[in-house]
N, C-alpha and C positions, 0 to 999 in steps of 0.2 A: 653397882649401877649398870645397867645393860647399855651397850654401845649406842651411839646415837643412830636414829632412823635414817636411812639414806634417801635421798629425795633427788630426782630428776625435774628440772623445771624447762617445760617447753614454752616459748614466748617469753625468755626471760627480761626482754628489753621493755615489755609492754607495761601497763599498769598493774595487772594481776601479778606479773612475774616478777618486778620490783618489790612490790609489797611481801611476796612470798619470801624473797631473799631477805628483806628486813626481819621479818618473824623468825627466819632460820637463824639470822646472826643474833638476835635476842635470846635464842635457846639453843646455845651450840652443845649443851649436854644432852639435848633430846633429838636435834635435827642437824643433819649434814647433807649440804648440796653438792652432789658428785658430778652432776652433768647439765648442761646448758643448751638450749636451742632457740634460734632467732631468725628472722626472714634474712637479716644482713643489711638493713637499711641503716645501722647504728653499730658499725664493728668496733668503733672505740669505746662505747659502752660494755658491749659484748666482751671486749678485750679485759677491760677493768674488772667487770664482773667474775670472770673466769680465774684471773690471778688473784683477786681479793680472797675468793672462796676456795682456791687450790683444786678446782674440779679436774675429773678424770678426761672428761671428753666434752667437747664443744660442736654442737652441729649448726649449720647455717644453709640457708634454704637456696640462696643464690649460689650457684658454683662459681661465679665470678668474683664472689665476695672472699673466697679462701685464701687467696693471696693478700688481699687488704686486711683480712683478720689477722694472718701471721704477721704482717708489718705493725699492725696495731699492737700485737702482743709486744714486739720489741720496743715500740714507743711508750708503751705503759710501764714496762720494766725500767726502761731508761730514766723515766720520769721519777721512779721509786729509787733511783740510784743504785739498782741490782747490777751486776756484772754478769756476763754470761758465764753460766755453771751455778750460779747463785738459785736459779730458778729451772724449773722444768715446764715445758709448753705442754698444753693438754693436747690430746689427739684431736684432729679436725675432721668432720665428717661433713661433706658439702653435696649439694643438690637438692632437688625437690623431694627426693625420699629420705633425706638426712635424719628429719626428726623422727620419722617413722622407725628408722634403724636405731636410733637412740633410744626411743622409747621401750625397745626390747632387750636394751642393756640391764645388766644386773642393778637393781634398786629396790627398795623396800616400797615407795610411791613414786608414781609419776603424775605431776601437776601438769594438767594440759590447760594451758592459759593462751593458746593460739587462738586468735580471732577468725571466726568463719568456718565454713564447712571442710576447708582444707585441713582442719583437725582431725576429720574422720579416720583416715588410716593410721595416723598415730595413737588414737585411741583404741582401734581394734589391735594394733600390733602390741600395745603395752597389757590389753587383757589377754591375747593369747599366750603372752609371755609369762602370765600369772602375777602381774603387777597389780596393786592397788592404784586405781586411778582416781585422784583427786580432780574432779571434772569442774572446770571452769568454762572450757569450751563447749556451751550448750548446744551449738549449732551440729557438732559431731554427732550427738545423740538425737538430735531432732532428724537430721538429714539419713542417719544411718537406721534409725527407728530399732526395728525387730532384729536386725543384724547386729546392733550394738547389745541389746538386752539378751539376745540368745547367747553371746560371747561371754557375757559376764556371768561369773559365779556370784553366789549371794554373798553380799557384804563387799564385793570387789569395786563396785562404783559409789564413790563418796562425792555428794554434791558439795560445791564451793559457791554458787550463787548464795547471796544472802537469804532468798527467800526459800530455797529448798533446803539450806543449811538449818534454818529456822523450824522448817516442817520436820525435818529429821530429828531435831531435838524434841519437839512437842510429841512426836510419836513415841518416844520413849515413855510416855504417860500412860500408854494403854497397849493393848493388843491389836494386830490388824482387823480382827472382828468386831471391835468396839469403834471403829473410825465410821464417822458419818459424813463428814465433810472436809475437804481441804479448802482453805481460805488465803489465797495469794494477795498481799497488799501491793500497791503501786502508789508511787509518789504524784502520779498524773503528769509529771514533767513540768516544763517551764509554761506550757500552754494550757494548764488545767483550768476549766471553767469558761474556756473560749468555744465559740460554736463554730461549727463547720466554716461559715462564711468568714469569720474571724482568723482563720487560719491561711488566709489567702496574703500572699506576698512575703510570708515568713522567710528570713535569710537564714544563711548557714550559721553565722554569729549567734543569732538568736536561738537556734535549735541546739547549739552547743552549749548554752548557759543553762545548765541543769541545777535546779534551787537546792539539791541537798548531796548530790553524789558527786565525787570527782572520778571520771572513768574516761576511757578511750574514745576517741572520736565516733567510731561506728555504733559503739554500745549507748553513747550519749544520745546520738541522732535517733537510734532505735527507741531510747526510752521518751522521746519527744513524740515519736508517732504512736506509741505504745506497742509497735511491733515486738519490743523486748519482752513485753508480759505476755502477748501472743506466745513467744516462742517458750517462755517460761511455763505457760499453761501446758503445751505438749510435752515439755519436760517433766513436769511434775506427775503427769498421767505415766509417762514410760518409766520414770524413777520409782514411783510407789505403787503403780498397778491399781490407782483409783479411777474409776470411769468419769468422763468428762462432765457428764451430768452432775456429778458429786463434787465439781472444782469451781469455786467461785472467786471473782476477783474484784477488790474493793480498793477504793481510792483513800491512800492515808497519806496526806501531804506532808507530815513531820518524819516519815520514815524512820520511826522508832519501833514500832511494832513490824517485824520483818516477814511474818506469815503466822498463820493460825492453824490449829486442827481442833474441829468440834466432833466430839464423841458422841456415842448412841444414848447416852443419858443426859445430853443436853449441857454438859460441860464444854468450855471452849478454853484450849490451852494456846497461850501467845507467847512468842519468843520476843523479847524487848532489849534494845541495846543502842546507844548512839550509832548513827549511820557510819561505818568504818569497815571495809572490807578486810581488814587484818583478822577480825574475829573468825569470821566462816573460813577464811584461808587457813588461820592457825588450827582449827578444829578438824578441817578436813586433812591437813597433813599429819596430825597427831591422833586422828578419829582411832577408838571411840573416847580417847583421854582428852583432856583440857589442859593447855598450857597456862602457865602464871602471867599475870600482869600483861596481857595482850593489848587492852587498850582500856582507858577510864570508863567505869561502870557508870550508869545513871545517877545523876545527883537528886536524890529524893527530897532534900532539903528545900528546893526551889520550886516555885509553883510552874506548872506547866499545862498545857490542854492538848489532847489528843483527838483529832476530827476523823471520821470515817464517813465516806461519801459513796453513792453508786457510781459505776463507770457510765459515762455518756457514750453509748455505743454508735450514736449517730453522727457526732464530731469524730470519734476515734473507734472506727469499726475494725482495726487491726485484730483486736482480741476475738471478735465475733469470726472474721474469717479464719484465724487459726484454729478456732474450736471445730470449725467446719471440716478443714483440713486435717486436722487430727482425727477426727471421727471417720472420716472417708478413709484414712489410713494409707497404705502403700506408700507410694513416692509423693504423694500430695503435700506432706510437710516439708520434704526436700524442695518442691518446686516453690511453695511459700517463702521458703528461706533464700533460695538463689534468686528468685526474682526480686526480693528485698534487698539483696546484697547488690544487685545491679542497679536498683532504683536509688539506693543511698550513695552509690559512686556518682551516678548521673546529677543527683541534687547537689553534691559537693562540687562537681565540675560545672555547675550552672546550667545543665542541660535538662532539667527537670524541676518542677516546683515542689515544695513541701508537701502540699496536698496531693500531689502527683504521685508520691512514694508508694502510699498505700492503694490509690487507684490502680497504679501499675500492677501491683501484687495481685489485687482482686481480678484483673482483666486475663492476667497470665492464667490464674487458677481457672477462670471461666472457659478460656480456650484450650485447656490442656486436655491432651488425648487420655484415654484410660490406658495406662502404662503397666497396671497390675502391681503386684508385690514385688519388691525386690528380691532377687535370690543371692547376689552378691553385691560388693562395692561397685561393679563396672554398671549394674543396672541403675545405682543411686546416681553416679557421675553421669549416666546419659540423660537421665531426667533432669537433672541439674543444667546439662548442656542445652538440653531444649528450652528450659525456662530462661536461661541467660541470652539466648538467641532471638528467642521471642521477644523477651523485654527490649532489647537493644533495637529490634525492629521498630517496636511500639514507639519508643524513645525518638528514634531516626524519623516517625512519621510525624513527630511533633506533638506528641500527648501533652 
């Protein structure tokens, strides 16, 4: 048997990162995690992960957390009853570019599970180093756009989102010229069926109560506004090179069918499984192979009903805004994403209403100057900086 595939996990203390570690631990003959990166907000968990996995390198974004991480290593080792000399500490990289440096270190696969567009530089770093990138950080592809797709060789970007993993699986049923449409499914979030007026007064706790998925707070709120589906629409276009006009979004409350592909002859192939991120994570890490016993399959001996509904774009305009931003191209998707990140932070802090999140994204896009196509990362960052500052001003004016 060949040696295990070496994996670097960026965002190891987050939801995706923790599940990726669990998948690797269930498949030690196939996967070995050798590097971890995290923001630094939970150094105790990061140290525990690093010692359990025996990784070579740990990266922490907060430079001030490096010493805390070293102390956490000693504390975790002490709890295990390890004496000095019984274990070796991994190398520690610290600072805002630490994940970017780690992403270029030797590994077979880099899983980018960082939340937000700060994942862009690590994605580009991993691609430049020739690593396969298991992409859970959709924002880096959306913000980077053509920069990322131009840097990626064929097969180097492997999707980790359940929807795009589903599409990648369905696309195995035909060749590119036979593809007619991509169909992204959306759960509809906790407010499915409500009108725009009925979204008044939504609290943070309301928005975090997702009916089918257990995700981090930012992704969960993005799912409640359907911004997440807007981001996935842009991501699908960039990953699979299918025109926006040929990508549909349909509401599927059960979250069993994760997405579909319709072919030229009228056949539609769907990927179905219980809502569990371990399956797309495992597939991304082992791609193109499948790992055994990742999660329970659907139980066909029990009665179940699947529903599909059109998206209410009047109540949830985020997907329409994303489609327009994607079709405009350039840095417009980066502006869409950056404005949303500011809006979500303001909502969580109580400075913006739930409906105000997408309203702020729309206003930022309306007010954005023509910044052209990005030639480098700095162009993307400049567009994001403009969007964030504009959003903050609008929030400060009491939107």
